[in-house]
C-alpha positions in Angstrom: 21.2 40.4 8.7 20.6 43.5 6.3 18.9 40.7 3.7 15.9 40.3 6.3 15.0 43.7 4.0 15.0 41.9 1.3 13.6 38.6 2.3 10.3 40.1 4.5 9.5 42.2 2.0 9.2 39.0 -0.5 7.5 37.2 1.7 5.0 39.1 2.6 4.5 40.2 -1.8 4.6 36.1 -2.2 1.6 35.8 0.6 -0.4 38.4 -1.0 0.0 37.6 -4.1 -1.1 33.8 -2.9 -4.0 35.3 -0.3 -5.2 37.6 -4.0 -5.0 34.3 -6.0 -7.0 32.4 -2.9 -10.5 35.2 -3.3 -9.7 35.4 -7.3 -10.8 31.7 -7.4 -13.4 31.5 -5.0 -15.1 34.6 -6.5 -15.1 33.0 -9.7 -16.5 30.1 -8.1 -13.6 27.3 -8.9 -14.9 25.9 -4.8 -18.9 26.0 -5.4 -18.7 21.9 -6.2 -15.5 20.5 -5.1 -17.9 16.7 -4.4 -20.0 16.2 -7.8 -16.6 15.8 -9.9 -15.5 12.5 -7.9 -18.6 11.1 -8.1 -19.6 12.2 -11.6 -16.8 9.8 -13.0 -19.2 6.9 -11.8 -21.8 7.7 -13.1 -19.4 7.8 -16.6 -20.7 3.8 -17.8 -22.2 3.0 -21.0 -25.7 2.2 -20.7 -27.1 -1.2 -20.3 -27.2 -3.8 -22.7 -24.9 -2.2 -25.3 -21.5 -4.0 -25.2 -18.5 -2.9 -27.0 -17.9 -4.5 -30.6 -14.9 -7.4 -30.6 -11.4 -6.8 -30.9 -10.3 -7.7 -35.4 -8.0 -11.0 -35.2 -6.7 -9.8 -38.3 
């Protein structure tokens, strides 16, 4: 039963750290644009008409 005097404050401390980290990341703009990074990879194709050079056959 005396373990609860150690575990409960640690749990509250960890929860406070997690909430603080979340608030810090929101204020720094980490969650401003969550859609375009997943779409950006679709637009990374080579320009039309340019082909890569053929591989060496040596």
